N, C-alpha and C positions, 0 to 999 in steps of 0.2 A: 471418560468419554472417548469413544472411538471416532477418530477423525480421518479425513482424507484432505490433504492440502493440494490444491490445484493452482498452478501458475497459468495466467492467461495474459494475452497480449503479445506484442512483438511479432516476429515472423510466423509464430504459431497461430496468431489471430485470437479472436474472442467470439464466443457463440452468443446467440440470443439468450440462452439460459444463463450464461455468465453475466451478461449485462442485467438481466432481470434480478439475479442475486445481488449484484452491486447496488442496484436501485433499492431493493428491499432492505438491505443492510443500511444504506444511507438514510432511508426513511425511519428505520428503527433507531438510528442515532439522533437524527434531527426530524421529528415527525412533521408532516405537512399540516397546515391549518385547514386544508380543504381537499376534496377529491381533485379539484382543478389544479391545485398546487402540486399534488402527487403526480398527476398526469404530466404537468409541465416538467417536474424533476425527471421523470422517465424520458421524456423527449430531449431535455437539455443534457442529461448525462450521456445518452446515446450519441448525440451530436458532438459533445465534448470528446468522448472516446474516439469518435470518427476522425476528429482533427488532431488529437493528441496521441492516439494509440500506437503510432510507430515508435515513439520514444517512452512509452509507458508500459509498465508491467503491473499486474495485480495478482495477489494471492488470495484465494478463497479457502476458508476452512469449512468443510462440509461434514456434517454428521454422516455416519455410514448409512443412515436412512435417507440421505440425499439433500436435506435442507441445509442452507448456509447459516453458520453461527458466527463467523468472523471474516474480516477482510483487512487487507493492507494494500496500498498502492505505492508506486515509486516512479520517479522520473529518472531516466538515464541521461546523464550529462557527459559530453565529450569535450575535454579541454583542448583548446587550440594547441597545435604542436609547439614544442619548446626545443631549441637547438640541442642536439645531443640526447634528447629524451623522447622525442616524438610526442604523440598525444596520449592522454590517459582518460579512462572513463570512471565515473563515480555515480553513486545512487543517492537520490534524495527521497527519503521515506516519508509518507504522509498517510493520514486517514487510517491509522490502525484502530480497529474497532471490533469489540466482541460483544455479542448480545448479552444483556445482564444475566440471563438465566444460565449462560455458559461460562461466566467469568470464574476465575480461580480454579480452572480445571485444566490449565496448560494450553489453551487455545492460542492466546497471544504469543506465548513462547514458541509454539509450533509454527505459527505464521512467521515470526521473526527469524527463527532458525532456518526455515526454508528459504527465506529471502537472503539471509547472510550466506548460506551455502551457494545459492545461485550467483550472488555477487562475486564470491571467491572463484567459482568455476568460470565466470565470465572475465576474470582478470581485473575486476574493479580495484581501484586504489583506496577507496574509502566509501563508507556509508554514513550519511549525515541525516539528522532528524531534529525536529524542534519538539521536545517532549512537553507534556503538560506537567504541572507540579506533581500531580498524583502518580505519574508514570516514571519519574526520574530514577527511583530506586530499581524499578524493573529493568530499565535500560542499562543501568550500571551493572546489574547482575549479568547482563548479556555482553559486557565488555566495553560499552560506550563510556566516553569520558566527556567532561566539560570542554567546550571549544569557545574561546573568547576572541576568535579572529574574524568574526563577521560584524558588519554594521548594517543598519537598516534605516530607511527613510520612507515613511508612509506618504502617499500622494493623495 
């Protein structure tokens, strides 16, 4: 499959076409129960990006014919400065999705490699994600390792 990986968000901004692709991919992943729910997702995702977009980046995998076949998004975190080390930035990856008909063709790998290259170029100190059971081996092959230093409390 011939792909183009586009990074969107941050200072470069996001276009209406980018947001439409993110909405379409989100609906392909989690279908809406009704047209009203789909319209609400479109509205909600656009509003969410408007409030989060300055610290978010997304990568879209587009087939050379123009349609989107995969996505990933990430939040950029900046650590509070530490004496002698200053601050550092890291990336939390989420919502990596490839349309079923495009899976096992290198789309997910292309998205993640583009994201990792960008994170390196930006001087990030780490990339963190919460994999599904099915994706653990995929992320291991990309160099990710288990991290047992987080805790969680649901509210």
